[in-house]
mmCIF file of the C-alpha atoms, coordinates in Angstrom:
data_MODEL
# 
_entry.id   MODEL 
# 
loop_
_atom_site.group_PDB 
_atom_site.id 
_atom_site.type_symbol 
_atom_site.label_atom_id 
_atom_site.label_alt_id 
_atom_site.label_comp_id 
_atom_site.label_asym_id 
_atom_site.label_entity_id 
_atom_site.label_seq_id 
_atom_site.pdbx_PDB_ins_code 
_atom_site.Cartn_x 
_atom_site.Cartn_y 
_atom_site.Cartn_z 
_atom_site.occupancy 
_atom_site.B_iso_or_equiv 
_atom_site.pdbx_formal_charge 
_atom_site.auth_seq_id 
_atom_site.auth_comp_id 
_atom_site.auth_asym_id 
_atom_site.auth_atom_id 
_atom_site.pdbx_PDB_model_num 
ATOM 1   C CA . MET A 1 1   ? 3.872   21.840 -231.731 1.00 0.00 ? 1   MET A CA 1 
ATOM 2   C CA . VAL A 1 2   ? 5.499   18.925 -230.057 1.00 0.00 ? 2   VAL A CA 1 
ATOM 3   C CA . LEU A 1 3   ? 6.678   20.748 -227.077 1.00 0.00 ? 3   LEU A CA 1 
ATOM 4   C CA . LEU A 1 4   ? 2.917   21.908 -226.464 1.00 0.00 ? 4   LEU A CA 1 
ATOM 5   C CA . CYS A 1 5   ? 2.742   17.786 -226.509 1.00 0.00 ? 5   CYS A CA 1 
ATOM 6   C CA . ARG A 1 6   ? 5.169   17.119 -224.364 1.00 0.00 ? 6   ARG A CA 1 
ATOM 7   C CA . LEU A 1 7   ? 4.429   19.891 -221.936 1.00 0.00 ? 7   LEU A CA 1 
ATOM 8   C CA . GLY A 1 8   ? 0.285   18.693 -221.690 1.00 0.00 ? 8   GLY A CA 1 
ATOM 9   C CA . ALA A 1 9   ? 0.985   15.375 -220.685 1.00 0.00 ? 9   ALA A CA 1 
ATOM 10  C CA . VAL A 1 10  ? 3.619   17.095 -218.112 1.00 0.00 ? 10  VAL A CA 1 
ATOM 11  C CA . LEU A 1 11  ? 0.289   18.622 -216.617 1.00 0.00 ? 11  LEU A CA 1 
ATOM 12  C CA . ALA A 1 12  ? -1.411  15.906 -217.132 1.00 0.00 ? 12  ALA A CA 1 
ATOM 13  C CA . PHE A 1 13  ? 0.705   13.421 -215.070 1.00 0.00 ? 13  PHE A CA 1 
ATOM 14  C CA . LEU A 1 14  ? 1.367   16.294 -212.284 1.00 0.00 ? 14  LEU A CA 1 
ATOM 15  C CA . MET A 1 15  ? -2.596  16.332 -212.036 1.00 0.00 ? 15  MET A CA 1 
ATOM 16  C CA . LEU A 1 16  ? -3.401  12.720 -212.050 1.00 0.00 ? 16  LEU A CA 1 
ATOM 17  C CA . GLY A 1 17  ? -0.069  12.819 -209.327 1.00 0.00 ? 17  GLY A CA 1 
ATOM 18  C CA . SER A 1 18  ? -1.707  15.179 -207.160 1.00 0.00 ? 18  SER A CA 1 
ATOM 19  C CA . ALA A 1 19  ? -5.455  13.951 -207.323 1.00 0.00 ? 19  ALA A CA 1 
ATOM 20  C CA . ALA A 1 20  ? -4.084  10.495 -205.988 1.00 0.00 ? 20  ALA A CA 1 
ATOM 21  C CA . THR A 1 21  ? -1.629  12.046 -203.564 1.00 0.00 ? 21  THR A CA 1 
ATOM 22  C CA . TRP A 1 22  ? -4.747  13.755 -202.159 1.00 0.00 ? 22  TRP A CA 1 
ATOM 23  C CA . ALA A 1 23  ? -7.143  10.427 -202.137 1.00 0.00 ? 23  ALA A CA 1 
ATOM 24  C CA . GLU A 1 24  ? -4.474  8.935  -199.994 1.00 0.00 ? 24  GLU A CA 1 
ATOM 25  C CA . ASP A 1 25  ? -4.925  11.842 -197.602 1.00 0.00 ? 25  ASP A CA 1 
ATOM 26  C CA . ASP A 1 26  ? -8.008  11.564 -197.331 1.00 0.00 ? 26  ASP A CA 1 
ATOM 27  C CA . GLU A 1 27  ? -8.059  7.834  -197.128 1.00 0.00 ? 27  GLU A CA 1 
ATOM 28  C CA . ILE A 1 28  ? -5.382  8.487  -194.248 1.00 0.00 ? 28  ILE A CA 1 
ATOM 29  C CA . TRP A 1 29  ? -7.296  11.130 -192.232 1.00 0.00 ? 29  TRP A CA 1 
ATOM 30  C CA . ASN A 1 30  ? -10.552 8.959  -192.490 1.00 0.00 ? 30  ASN A CA 1 
ATOM 31  C CA . ARG A 1 31  ? -8.787  5.749  -191.155 1.00 0.00 ? 31  ARG A CA 1 
ATOM 32  C CA . ASP A 1 32  ? -9.482  5.406  -187.714 1.00 0.00 ? 32  ASP A CA 1 
ATOM 33  C CA . LEU A 1 33  ? -5.915  6.483  -185.340 1.00 0.00 ? 33  LEU A CA 1 
ATOM 34  C CA . THR A 1 34  ? -5.534  3.094  -183.196 1.00 0.00 ? 34  THR A CA 1 
ATOM 35  C CA . PRO A 1 35  ? -2.375  2.702  -181.748 1.00 0.00 ? 35  PRO A CA 1 
ATOM 36  C CA . ALA A 1 36  ? -1.656  -0.474 -183.548 1.00 0.00 ? 36  ALA A CA 1 
ATOM 37  C CA . TRP A 1 37  ? -2.451  1.914  -186.763 1.00 0.00 ? 37  TRP A CA 1 
ATOM 38  C CA . LEU A 1 38  ? 0.232   4.612  -185.392 1.00 0.00 ? 38  LEU A CA 1 
ATOM 39  C CA . ASP A 1 39  ? 2.775   1.575  -184.240 1.00 0.00 ? 39  ASP A CA 1 
ATOM 40  C CA . GLY A 1 40  ? 2.938   -0.080 -188.074 1.00 0.00 ? 40  GLY A CA 1 
ATOM 41  C CA . ASN A 1 41  ? 2.569   2.985  -190.165 1.00 0.00 ? 41  ASN A CA 1 
ATOM 42  C CA . VAL A 1 42  ? 4.236   5.985  -188.137 1.00 0.00 ? 42  VAL A CA 1 
ATOM 43  C CA . ALA A 1 43  ? 7.868   5.794  -187.786 1.00 0.00 ? 43  ALA A CA 1 
ATOM 44  C CA . ALA A 1 44  ? 8.035   7.939  -184.895 1.00 0.00 ? 44  ALA A CA 1 
ATOM 45  C CA . ALA A 1 45  ? 12.534  8.581  -184.005 1.00 0.00 ? 45  ALA A CA 1 
ATOM 46  C CA . ARG A 1 46  ? 13.256  8.645  -180.283 1.00 0.00 ? 46  ARG A CA 1 
ATOM 47  C CA . LEU A 1 47  ? 15.390  11.564 -179.784 1.00 0.00 ? 47  LEU A CA 1 
ATOM 48  C CA . GLY A 1 48  ? 17.789  10.248 -176.630 1.00 0.00 ? 48  GLY A CA 1 
ATOM 49  C CA . ARG A 1 49  ? 18.054  13.679 -173.854 1.00 0.00 ? 49  ARG A CA 1 
ATOM 50  C CA . GLN A 1 50  ? 21.518  14.667 -172.449 1.00 0.00 ? 50  GLN A CA 1 
ATOM 51  C CA . SER A 1 51  ? 21.639  14.909 -169.223 1.00 0.00 ? 51  SER A CA 1 
ATOM 52  C CA . GLN A 1 52  ? 22.053  19.102 -167.998 1.00 0.00 ? 52  GLN A CA 1 
ATOM 53  C CA . ALA A 1 53  ? 23.257  19.965 -164.512 1.00 0.00 ? 53  ALA A CA 1 
ATOM 54  C CA . SER A 1 54  ? 20.212  21.719 -162.634 1.00 0.00 ? 54  SER A CA 1 
ATOM 55  C CA . TYR A 1 55  ? 20.823  24.222 -160.888 1.00 0.00 ? 55  TYR A CA 1 
ATOM 56  C CA . ASP A 1 56  ? 18.023  25.732 -157.515 1.00 0.00 ? 56  ASP A CA 1 
ATOM 57  C CA . LEU A 1 57  ? 18.577  29.115 -156.301 1.00 0.00 ? 57  LEU A CA 1 
ATOM 58  C CA . ASN A 1 58  ? 15.524  28.467 -154.166 1.00 0.00 ? 58  ASN A CA 1 
ATOM 59  C CA . ARG A 1 59  ? 17.775  26.824 -151.290 1.00 0.00 ? 59  ARG A CA 1 
ATOM 60  C CA . THR A 1 60  ? 20.413  29.670 -151.431 1.00 0.00 ? 60  THR A CA 1 
ATOM 61  C CA . GLN A 1 61  ? 20.460  32.368 -149.051 1.00 0.00 ? 61  GLN A CA 1 
ATOM 62  C CA . VAL A 1 62  ? 22.503  35.953 -149.248 1.00 0.00 ? 62  VAL A CA 1 
ATOM 63  C CA . TRP A 1 63  ? 22.616  38.839 -147.550 1.00 0.00 ? 63  TRP A CA 1 
ATOM 64  C CA . ALA A 1 64  ? 24.840  41.736 -147.349 1.00 0.00 ? 64  ALA A CA 1 
ATOM 65  C CA . ASN A 1 65  ? 25.131  43.773 -144.307 1.00 0.00 ? 65  ASN A CA 1 
ATOM 66  C CA . GLY A 1 66  ? 26.204  47.823 -143.929 1.00 0.00 ? 66  GLY A CA 1 
ATOM 67  C CA . MET A 1 67  ? 27.722  47.653 -147.868 1.00 0.00 ? 67  MET A CA 1 
ATOM 68  C CA . THR A 1 68  ? 26.144  51.155 -148.753 1.00 0.00 ? 68  THR A CA 1 
ATOM 69  C CA . ARG A 1 69  ? 26.132  54.235 -146.577 1.00 0.00 ? 69  ARG A CA 1 
ATOM 70  C CA . SER A 1 70  ? 22.945  55.027 -145.142 1.00 0.00 ? 70  SER A CA 1 
ATOM 71  C CA . PRO A 1 71  ? 21.775  58.353 -143.947 1.00 0.00 ? 71  PRO A CA 1 
ATOM 72  C CA . ALA A 1 72  ? 21.547  56.687 -140.186 1.00 0.00 ? 72  ALA A CA 1 
ATOM 73  C CA . GLN A 1 73  ? 25.258  55.987 -140.212 1.00 0.00 ? 73  GLN A CA 1 
ATOM 74  C CA . SER A 1 74  ? 25.626  59.501 -140.028 1.00 0.00 ? 74  SER A CA 1 
ATOM 75  C CA . PHE A 1 75  ? 24.061  59.712 -136.346 1.00 0.00 ? 75  PHE A CA 1 
ATOM 76  C CA . ARG A 1 76  ? 26.660  57.183 -135.303 1.00 0.00 ? 76  ARG A CA 1 
ATOM 77  C CA . PRO A 1 77  ? 29.143  57.793 -133.343 1.00 0.00 ? 77  PRO A CA 1 
ATOM 78  C CA . GLY A 1 78  ? 31.457  54.744 -134.374 1.00 0.00 ? 78  GLY A CA 1 
ATOM 79  C CA . ALA A 1 79  ? 32.353  53.107 -137.908 1.00 0.00 ? 79  ALA A CA 1 
ATOM 80  C CA . THR A 1 80  ? 30.399  50.692 -138.764 1.00 0.00 ? 80  THR A CA 1 
ATOM 81  C CA . GLY A 1 81  ? 30.879  47.659 -139.906 1.00 0.00 ? 81  GLY A CA 1 
ATOM 82  C CA . HIS A 1 82  ? 30.335  45.583 -143.096 1.00 0.00 ? 82  HIS A CA 1 
ATOM 83  C CA . SER A 1 83  ? 29.853  41.675 -143.819 1.00 0.00 ? 83  SER A CA 1 
ATOM 84  C CA . LEU A 1 84  ? 28.579  39.553 -146.547 1.00 0.00 ? 84  LEU A CA 1 
ATOM 85  C CA . GLY A 1 85  ? 27.564  35.761 -146.284 1.00 0.00 ? 85  GLY A CA 1 
ATOM 86  C CA . ALA A 1 86  ? 25.946  32.783 -147.631 1.00 0.00 ? 86  ALA A CA 1 
ATOM 87  C CA . LYS A 1 87  ? 23.813  29.950 -146.956 1.00 0.00 ? 87  LYS A CA 1 
ATOM 88  C CA . LEU A 1 88  ? 23.102  26.619 -148.715 1.00 0.00 ? 88  LEU A CA 1 
ATOM 89  C CA . GLN A 1 89  ? 20.658  23.789 -147.981 1.00 0.00 ? 89  GLN A CA 1 
ATOM 90  C CA . PRO A 1 90  ? 22.904  21.268 -149.825 1.00 0.00 ? 90  PRO A CA 1 
ATOM 91  C CA . LEU A 1 91  ? 19.951  18.177 -149.375 1.00 0.00 ? 91  LEU A CA 1 
ATOM 92  C CA . HIS A 1 92  ? 16.826  18.903 -150.406 1.00 0.00 ? 92  HIS A CA 1 
ATOM 93  C CA . ASP A 1 93  ? 15.162  16.315 -148.339 1.00 0.00 ? 93  ASP A CA 1 
ATOM 94  C CA . TYR A 1 94  ? 16.736  17.567 -144.681 1.00 0.00 ? 94  TYR A CA 1 
ATOM 95  C CA . ASN A 1 95  ? 16.981  20.825 -143.123 1.00 0.00 ? 95  ASN A CA 1 
ATOM 96  C CA . PHE A 1 96  ? 20.824  21.334 -143.030 1.00 0.00 ? 96  PHE A CA 1 
ATOM 97  C CA . LEU A 1 97  ? 22.356  24.786 -144.306 1.00 0.00 ? 97  LEU A CA 1 
ATOM 98  C CA . VAL A 1 98  ? 25.898  25.252 -144.749 1.00 0.00 ? 98  VAL A CA 1 
ATOM 99  C CA . GLY A 1 99  ? 27.210  29.253 -145.469 1.00 0.00 ? 99  GLY A CA 1 
ATOM 100 C CA . THR A 1 100 ? 30.046  31.784 -145.105 1.00 0.00 ? 100 THR A CA 1 
ATOM 101 C CA . GLU A 1 101 ? 30.237  35.336 -144.103 1.00 0.00 ? 101 GLU A CA 1 
ATOM 102 C CA . LEU A 1 102 ? 32.817  37.982 -144.281 1.00 0.00 ? 102 LEU A CA 1 
ATOM 103 C CA . ILE A 1 103 ? 32.997  40.104 -141.775 1.00 0.00 ? 103 ILE A CA 1 
ATOM 104 C CA . ARG A 1 104 ? 34.777  43.842 -141.704 1.00 0.00 ? 104 ARG A CA 1 
ATOM 105 C CA . GLY A 1 105 ? 34.618  45.565 -138.616 1.00 0.00 ? 105 GLY A CA 1 
ATOM 106 C CA . GLY A 1 106 ? 35.048  49.041 -137.542 1.00 0.00 ? 106 GLY A CA 1 
ATOM 107 C CA . GLY A 1 107 ? 34.821  50.403 -140.982 1.00 0.00 ? 107 GLY A CA 1 
ATOM 108 C CA . TYR A 1 108 ? 36.430  50.034 -144.151 1.00 0.00 ? 108 TYR A CA 1 
ATOM 109 C CA . ARG A 1 109 ? 39.729  49.833 -142.611 1.00 0.00 ? 109 ARG A CA 1 
ATOM 110 C CA . GLY A 1 110 ? 39.307  47.127 -139.716 1.00 0.00 ? 110 GLY A CA 1 
ATOM 111 C CA . PRO A 1 111 ? 40.058  43.301 -139.465 1.00 0.00 ? 111 PRO A CA 1 
ATOM 112 C CA . LEU A 1 112 ? 38.634  41.537 -141.686 1.00 0.00 ? 112 LEU A CA 1 
ATOM 113 C CA . HIS A 1 113 ? 37.413  38.794 -140.833 1.00 0.00 ? 113 HIS A CA 1 
ATOM 114 C CA . SER A 1 114 ? 36.255  34.934 -142.661 1.00 0.00 ? 114 SER A CA 1 
ATOM 115 C CA . LYS A 1 115 ? 33.193  32.478 -141.033 1.00 0.00 ? 115 LYS A CA 1 
ATOM 116 C CA . ALA A 1 116 ? 32.361  28.855 -141.921 1.00 0.00 ? 116 ALA A CA 1 
ATOM 117 C CA . THR A 1 117 ? 29.019  28.476 -140.295 1.00 0.00 ? 117 THR A CA 1 
ATOM 118 C CA . TRP A 1 118 ? 26.640  25.395 -140.296 1.00 0.00 ? 118 TRP A CA 1 
ATOM 119 C CA . GLU A 1 119 ? 23.427  24.313 -138.955 1.00 0.00 ? 119 GLU A CA 1 
ATOM 120 C CA . ALA A 1 120 ? 20.367  21.833 -138.623 1.00 0.00 ? 120 ALA A CA 1 
ATOM 121 C CA . PHE A 1 121 ? 17.356  21.330 -137.325 1.00 0.00 ? 121 PHE A CA 1 
ATOM 122 C CA . VAL A 1 122 ? 14.332  19.111 -136.985 1.00 0.00 ? 122 VAL A CA 1 
ATOM 123 C CA . THR A 1 123 ? 10.804  18.954 -136.078 1.00 0.00 ? 123 THR A CA 1 
ATOM 124 C CA . ARG A 1 124 ? 8.445   16.080 -134.817 1.00 0.00 ? 124 ARG A CA 1 
ATOM 125 C CA . ASP A 1 125 ? 4.958   16.103 -133.856 1.00 0.00 ? 125 ASP A CA 1 
ATOM 126 C CA . TRP A 1 126 ? 3.399   14.008 -132.200 1.00 0.00 ? 126 TRP A CA 1 
ATOM 127 C CA . GLU A 1 127 ? -0.246  13.316 -132.263 1.00 0.00 ? 127 GLU A CA 1 
ATOM 128 C CA . SER A 1 128 ? -0.578  10.238 -130.314 1.00 0.00 ? 128 SER A CA 1 
ATOM 129 C CA . LEU A 1 129 ? 0.470   12.123 -127.171 1.00 0.00 ? 129 LEU A CA 1 
ATOM 130 C CA . GLY A 1 130 ? -2.120  15.111 -127.781 1.00 0.00 ? 130 GLY A CA 1 
ATOM 131 C CA . GLY A 1 131 ? -0.544  17.116 -130.673 1.00 0.00 ? 131 GLY A CA 1 
ATOM 132 C CA . VAL A 1 132 ? 3.092   17.817 -128.669 1.00 0.00 ? 132 VAL A CA 1 
ATOM 133 C CA . THR A 1 133 ? 5.831   18.772 -130.663 1.00 0.00 ? 133 THR A CA 1 
ATOM 134 C CA . PHE A 1 134 ? 9.513   18.162 -130.291 1.00 0.00 ? 134 PHE A CA 1 
ATOM 135 C CA . GLY A 1 135 ? 12.641  20.110 -131.753 1.00 0.00 ? 135 GLY A CA 1 
ATOM 136 C CA . LEU A 1 136 ? 16.080  19.694 -132.002 1.00 0.00 ? 136 LEU A CA 1 
ATOM 137 C CA . SER A 1 137 ? 18.145  22.361 -133.131 1.00 0.00 ? 137 SER A CA 1 
ATOM 138 C CA . THR A 1 138 ? 22.063  23.417 -133.756 1.00 0.00 ? 138 THR A CA 1 
ATOM 139 C CA . ALA A 1 139 ? 24.261  25.728 -135.112 1.00 0.00 ? 139 ALA A CA 1 
ATOM 140 C CA . GLY A 1 140 ? 28.135  26.222 -135.411 1.00 0.00 ? 140 GLY A CA 1 
ATOM 141 C CA . LEU A 1 141 ? 31.209  28.033 -136.493 1.00 0.00 ? 141 LEU A CA 1 
ATOM 142 C CA . VAL A 1 142 ? 34.866  28.419 -137.432 1.00 0.00 ? 142 VAL A CA 1 
ATOM 143 C CA . ASP A 1 143 ? 36.928  31.548 -137.011 1.00 0.00 ? 143 ASP A CA 1 
ATOM 144 C CA . VAL A 1 144 ? 39.008  31.075 -139.914 1.00 0.00 ? 144 VAL A CA 1 
ATOM 145 C CA . THR A 1 145 ? 40.730  34.360 -138.815 1.00 0.00 ? 145 THR A CA 1 
ATOM 146 C CA . SER A 1 146 ? 41.718  33.650 -134.996 1.00 0.00 ? 146 SER A CA 1 
ATOM 147 C CA . HIS A 1 147 ? 40.508  30.084 -135.230 1.00 0.00 ? 147 HIS A CA 1 
ATOM 148 C CA . GLY A 1 148 ? 38.126  30.603 -132.768 1.00 0.00 ? 148 GLY A CA 1 
ATOM 149 C CA . TYR A 1 149 ? 35.033  27.510 -132.311 1.00 0.00 ? 149 TYR A CA 1 
ATOM 150 C CA . ALA A 1 150 ? 31.475  27.626 -131.079 1.00 0.00 ? 150 ALA A CA 1 
ATOM 151 C CA . GLN A 1 151 ? 28.729  25.310 -131.507 1.00 0.00 ? 151 GLN A CA 1 
ATOM 152 C CA . SER A 1 152 ? 25.212  25.667 -129.806 1.00 0.00 ? 152 SER A CA 1 
ATOM 153 C CA . VAL A 1 153 ? 22.626  22.905 -129.455 1.00 0.00 ? 153 VAL A CA 1 
ATOM 154 C CA . SER A 1 154 ? 18.838  23.541 -128.614 1.00 0.00 ? 154 SER A CA 1 
ATOM 155 C CA . GLY A 1 155 ? 15.798  22.074 -128.098 1.00 0.00 ? 155 GLY A CA 1 
ATOM 156 C CA . THR A 1 156 ? 11.966  22.485 -127.769 1.00 0.00 ? 156 THR A CA 1 
ATOM 157 C CA . MET A 1 157 ? 8.978   20.942 -126.876 1.00 0.00 ? 157 MET A CA 1 
ATOM 158 C CA . GLY A 1 158 ? 5.673   22.570 -127.448 1.00 0.00 ? 158 GLY A CA 1 
ATOM 159 C CA . ILE A 1 159 ? 2.031   21.136 -125.566 1.00 0.00 ? 159 ILE A CA 1 
ATOM 160 C CA . PRO A 1 160 ? -1.330  22.568 -126.281 1.00 0.00 ? 160 PRO A CA 1 
ATOM 161 C CA . LEU A 1 161 ? -3.127  24.620 -124.665 1.00 0.00 ? 161 LEU A CA 1 
ATOM 162 C CA . ASP A 1 162 ? -7.101  24.659 -123.995 1.00 0.00 ? 162 ASP A CA 1 
ATOM 163 C CA . LEU A 1 163 ? -7.820  28.376 -123.361 1.00 0.00 ? 163 LEU A CA 1 
ATOM 164 C CA . PRO A 1 164 ? -11.038 29.523 -123.726 1.00 0.00 ? 164 PRO A CA 1 
ATOM 165 C CA . LEU A 1 165 ? -9.567  31.899 -126.421 1.00 0.00 ? 165 LEU A CA 1 
ATOM 166 C CA . GLN A 1 166 ? -12.170 32.122 -129.942 1.00 0.00 ? 166 GLN A CA 1 
ATOM 167 C CA . SER A 1 167 ? -9.486  31.648 -133.178 1.00 0.00 ? 167 SER A CA 1 
ATOM 168 C CA . TRP A 1 168 ? -6.431  31.739 -130.553 1.00 0.00 ? 168 TRP A CA 1 
ATOM 169 C CA . ASN A 1 169 ? -3.648  28.882 -131.179 1.00 0.00 ? 169 ASN A CA 1 
ATOM 170 C CA . SER A 1 170 ? -2.052  28.659 -127.806 1.00 0.00 ? 170 SER A CA 1 
ATOM 171 C CA . GLN A 1 171 ? 0.615   26.397 -126.256 1.00 0.00 ? 171 GLN A CA 1 
ATOM 172 C CA . LEU A 1 172 ? 3.457   26.184 -123.233 1.00 0.00 ? 172 LEU A CA 1 
ATOM 173 C CA . ARG A 1 173 ? 6.699   25.927 -124.487 1.00 0.00 ? 173 ARG A CA 1 
ATOM 174 C CA . PHE A 1 174 ? 10.002  24.798 -123.140 1.00 0.00 ? 174 PHE A CA 1 
ATOM 175 C CA . ALA A 1 175 ? 13.134  25.715 -124.870 1.00 0.00 ? 175 ALA A CA 1 
ATOM 176 C CA . PRO A 1 176 ? 16.349  23.820 -122.761 1.00 0.00 ? 176 PRO A CA 1 
ATOM 177 C CA . SER A 1 177 ? 20.146  25.007 -124.656 1.00 0.00 ? 177 SER A CA 1 
ATOM 178 C CA . ILE A 1 178 ? 23.599  24.706 -124.323 1.00 0.00 ? 178 ILE A CA 1 
ATOM 179 C CA . SER A 1 179 ? 26.206  26.517 -125.621 1.00 0.00 ? 179 SER A CA 1 
ATOM 180 C CA . VAL A 1 180 ? 30.556  26.188 -125.947 1.00 0.00 ? 180 VAL A CA 1 
ATOM 181 C CA . ASP A 1 181 ? 33.232  28.876 -126.799 1.00 0.00 ? 181 ASP A CA 1 
ATOM 182 C CA . ALA A 1 182 ? 36.080  26.866 -127.536 1.00 0.00 ? 182 ALA A CA 1 
ATOM 183 C CA . ALA A 1 183 ? 37.721  30.997 -127.946 1.00 0.00 ? 183 ALA A CA 1 
ATOM 184 C CA . ASN A 1 184 ? 36.792  32.234 -124.563 1.00 0.00 ? 184 ASN A CA 1 
ATOM 185 C CA . GLY A 1 185 ? 36.593  29.113 -123.036 1.00 0.00 ? 185 GLY A CA 1 
ATOM 186 C CA . ASP A 1 186 ? 32.632  29.642 -122.059 1.00 0.00 ? 186 ASP A CA 1 
ATOM 187 C CA . PHE A 1 187 ? 30.222  27.047 -121.862 1.00 0.00 ? 187 PHE A CA 1 
ATOM 188 C CA . SER A 1 188 ? 26.431  27.885 -120.471 1.00 0.00 ? 188 SER A CA 1 
ATOM 189 C CA . THR A 1 189 ? 23.275  26.088 -120.121 1.00 0.00 ? 189 THR A CA 1 
ATOM 190 C CA . GLY A 1 190 ? 19.876  27.983 -119.733 1.00 0.00 ? 190 GLY A CA 1 
ATOM 191 C CA . LEU A 1 191 ? 16.025  26.991 -120.281 1.00 0.00 ? 191 LEU A CA 1 
ATOM 192 C CA . LEU A 1 192 ? 13.492  29.525 -121.078 1.00 0.00 ? 192 LEU A CA 1 
ATOM 193 C CA . SER A 1 193 ? 9.862   28.639 -120.886 1.00 0.00 ? 193 SER A CA 1 
ATOM 194 C CA . GLU A 1 194 ? 7.073   30.614 -122.141 1.00 0.00 ? 194 GLU A CA 1 
ATOM 195 C CA . VAL A 1 195 ? 3.653   30.715 -123.664 1.00 0.00 ? 195 VAL A CA 1 
ATOM 196 C CA . THR A 1 196 ? 2.916   31.367 -126.784 1.00 0.00 ? 196 THR A CA 1 
ATOM 197 C CA . SER A 1 197 ? -0.541  32.314 -128.694 1.00 0.00 ? 197 SER A CA 1 
ATOM 198 C CA . GLN A 1 198 ? -1.714  32.657 -132.458 1.00 0.00 ? 198 GLN A CA 1 
ATOM 199 C CA . ALA A 1 199 ? -4.441  34.049 -134.007 1.00 0.00 ? 199 ALA A CA 1 
ATOM 200 C CA . LEU A 1 200 ? -5.259  34.873 -137.688 1.00 0.00 ? 200 LEU A CA 1 
ATOM 201 C CA . LEU A 1 201 ? -6.926  38.217 -138.411 1.00 0.00 ? 201 LEU A CA 1 
ATOM 202 C CA . SER A 1 202 ? -8.104  37.708 -141.887 1.00 0.00 ? 202 SER A CA 1 
ATOM 203 C CA . ALA A 1 203 ? -9.890  35.619 -143.988 1.00 0.00 ? 203 ALA A CA 1 
ATOM 204 C CA . PRO A 1 204 ? -8.618  32.944 -146.012 1.00 0.00 ? 204 PRO A CA 1 
ATOM 205 C CA . SER A 1 205 ? -9.947  35.123 -149.024 1.00 0.00 ? 205 SER A CA 1 
ATOM 206 C CA . ASP A 1 206 ? -7.721  38.345 -147.811 1.00 0.00 ? 206 ASP A CA 1 
ATOM 207 C CA . ARG A 1 207 ? -5.464  38.877 -150.174 1.00 0.00 ? 207 ARG A CA 1 
ATOM 208 C CA . TYR A 1 208 ? -3.302  39.863 -147.243 1.00 0.00 ? 208 TYR A CA 1 
ATOM 209 C CA . LYS A 1 209 ? -2.242  36.915 -144.493 1.00 0.00 ? 209 LYS A CA 1 
ATOM 210 C CA . SER A 1 210 ? -2.037  38.573 -140.724 1.00 0.00 ? 210 SER A CA 1 
ATOM 211 C CA . VAL A 1 211 ? -1.347  36.956 -137.793 1.00 0.00 ? 211 VAL A CA 1 
ATOM 212 C CA . LEU A 1 212 ? -0.948  38.413 -133.932 1.00 0.00 ? 212 LEU A CA 1 
ATOM 213 C CA . ASN A 1 213 ? 1.759   35.929 -132.179 1.00 0.00 ? 213 ASN A CA 1 
ATOM 214 C CA . VAL A 1 214 ? 2.187   36.767 -128.613 1.00 0.00 ? 214 VAL A CA 1 
ATOM 215 C CA . SER A 1 215 ? 4.404   35.524 -125.864 1.00 0.00 ? 215 SER A CA 1 
ATOM 216 C CA . LEU A 1 216 ? 5.388   35.357 -122.462 1.00 0.00 ? 216 LEU A CA 1 
ATOM 217 C CA . GLY A 1 217 ? 8.322   33.843 -121.419 1.00 0.00 ? 217 GLY A CA 1 
ATOM 218 C CA . TYR A 1 218 ? 10.675  33.147 -118.028 1.00 0.00 ? 218 TYR A CA 1 
ATOM 219 C CA . GLY A 1 219 ? 14.671  32.715 -118.312 1.00 0.00 ? 219 GLY A CA 1 
ATOM 220 C CA . LEU A 1 220 ? 16.333  30.040 -116.377 1.00 0.00 ? 220 LEU A CA 1 
ATOM 221 C CA . ALA A 1 221 ? 20.532  29.650 -116.565 1.00 0.00 ? 221 ALA A CA 1 
ATOM 222 C CA . PRO A 1 222 ? 23.421  29.428 -114.345 1.00 0.00 ? 222 PRO A CA 1 
ATOM 223 C CA . ARG A 1 223 ? 25.405  32.064 -112.428 1.00 0.00 ? 223 ARG A CA 1 
ATOM 224 C CA . THR A 1 224 ? 22.783  34.394 -114.258 1.00 0.00 ? 224 THR A CA 1 
ATOM 225 C CA . GLN A 1 225 ? 19.761  36.457 -113.045 1.00 0.00 ? 225 GLN A CA 1 
ATOM 226 C CA . PRO A 1 226 ? 16.089  35.350 -114.469 1.00 0.00 ? 226 PRO A CA 1 
ATOM 227 C CA . VAL A 1 227 ? 14.701  37.037 -117.585 1.00 0.00 ? 227 VAL A CA 1 
ATOM 228 C CA . ALA A 1 228 ? 11.393  38.152 -117.942 1.00 0.00 ? 228 ALA A CA 1 
ATOM 229 C CA . SER A 1 229 ? 10.279  38.493 -121.798 1.00 0.00 ? 229 SER A CA 1 
ATOM 230 C CA . ALA A 1 230 ? 6.973   39.703 -123.184 1.00 0.00 ? 230 ALA A CA 1 
ATOM 231 C CA . ARG A 1 231 ? 6.552   39.880 -127.407 1.00 0.00 ? 231 ARG A CA 1 
ATOM 232 C CA . LEU A 1 232 ? 4.110   41.267 -129.726 1.00 0.00 ? 232 LEU A CA 1 
ATOM 233 C CA . GLU A 1 233 ? 4.534   40.602 -133.220 1.00 0.00 ? 233 GLU A CA 1 
ATOM 234 C CA . LEU A 1 234 ? 1.292   41.360 -135.952 1.00 0.00 ? 234 LEU A CA 1 
ATOM 235 C CA . ARG A 1 235 ? 2.925   39.717 -139.319 1.00 0.00 ? 235 ARG A CA 1 
ATOM 236 C CA . ILE A 1 236 ? 1.373   40.801 -142.925 1.00 0.00 ? 236 ILE A CA 1 
ATOM 237 C CA . THR A 1 237 ? 2.321   38.843 -145.766 1.00 0.00 ? 237 THR A CA 1 
ATOM 238 C CA . PRO A 1 238 ? 0.397   37.803 -149.326 1.00 0.00 ? 238 PRO A CA 1 
ATOM 239 C CA . ASN A 1 239 ? -2.179  35.540 -149.060 1.00 0.00 ? 239 ASN A CA 1 
ATOM 240 C CA . LEU A 1 240 ? -0.535  32.866 -151.830 1.00 0.00 ? 240 LEU A CA 1 
# 
């Protein structure tokens, strides 16, 4: 009998405590949760984040050529070469790339060459000059095996052309270039002038973007004959 009385007292205490807790919770949820109330009644523990190294592969280029045998190699008279390379853009805000490349010529038993490459380019659009664009690019390599060195510098200047062609964007481009090959002792210069036109064939809402590029050029270089060139290109890419 005494045990039953004690059990009843415990149950009554639990029921009263649950009711009080429910009333307190109900009072909290009915209260206006202002920032001042939260600062005074809620203790928030802030955990400091540990700095972790992040890696971005979007600025990395990797390529391979001739690593697997294709059916077209059976019709070639000589052994094909193999190459494996990679480029990395270390600085996010600058168009500067460094890379390396391994080349084995003459098949699997040919000599192995290792090259270190770099390239950089910059472009500017001058609206005050009527939309004239200027560009400067440079590229170089060092052949680690033969200790050869090569460097090239080229520039571009594009002048917009107001031609009576609907949906065509045309410009006149001049591209001077200088290249140096220390291994062969070769120093060459050149100038390329061309007229380029670009037309968008697809609608903005289409799934694929179709662009037609047409160019007619004329190249001049010392000790060589002038070279004329023509190019027609249709480029189809997903419209992201």
